[in-house]
N, C-alpha and C positions, 0 to 999 in steps of 0.2 A: 419547409417550402422547397419545391423542386426547382432546379435551374431550368431555364428555357433552352431548347435545342431547335434550331431551324434547319431543315433539310430541303434543298432545292434540287429537283431532278428533271431531266429531260424526257422521262418516261410519260406515256399517256395513261390517264385515269378516266374511267367512265363512272357515271352515276346512275343508280336505279333505286327507287324507294328510299331515298335519302341515305343510301349507303354508297361507299366508294369501292371500285374494283380495278385491278391491274392484272397484267399477264406475267410480269416479272416476279418470281417468288422472292427474290432479294428485296425488292421494293415493299413486299408485305412483311417479311420476317424481321428486317433490320429496324424499322421504326417501332414495331410492336415490341421487340426486345428492349430497345432503348427507352421505351415508354414507362418502364418499371422505375428508372432512376431520374428521368428528365420529363419535362413537359414538352412533348414533341409537336412541332408545327411543320406540316408537310406542304410543299408548294410544287405543283406539277402542271402538265399540259392537259387540256380537256380532250377527250376522245368521244366520238360518236358511235364507235363500235362497242359492242358488248365484251367486257373483259371477264376473266374467270376467277380470280382470287380476291376475296373481300379483304379490305384493309381495316383493321380495327384500331384506328387512331381517331381521337376526338376532333383534333383541329387540322383539317385539310382544306387547302384552297386550291382551286383549279382555274386555269386561265386559258383563253382562246389564243391562237397563234396571232 
């Protein structure tokens, strides 16, 4: 069983077609790399702008300001 890891970020994430996107490549690559050893839960701000990099993590929660 994997240990849980919670990541809280101030970066903005957008959604489209039930997928999550960000502009910061570190916000994409870090959780995806840690997802191999941990159950990653990512918490971030909601963005209405379309972002460019898809985040491939299963548990993402976004919140309004």
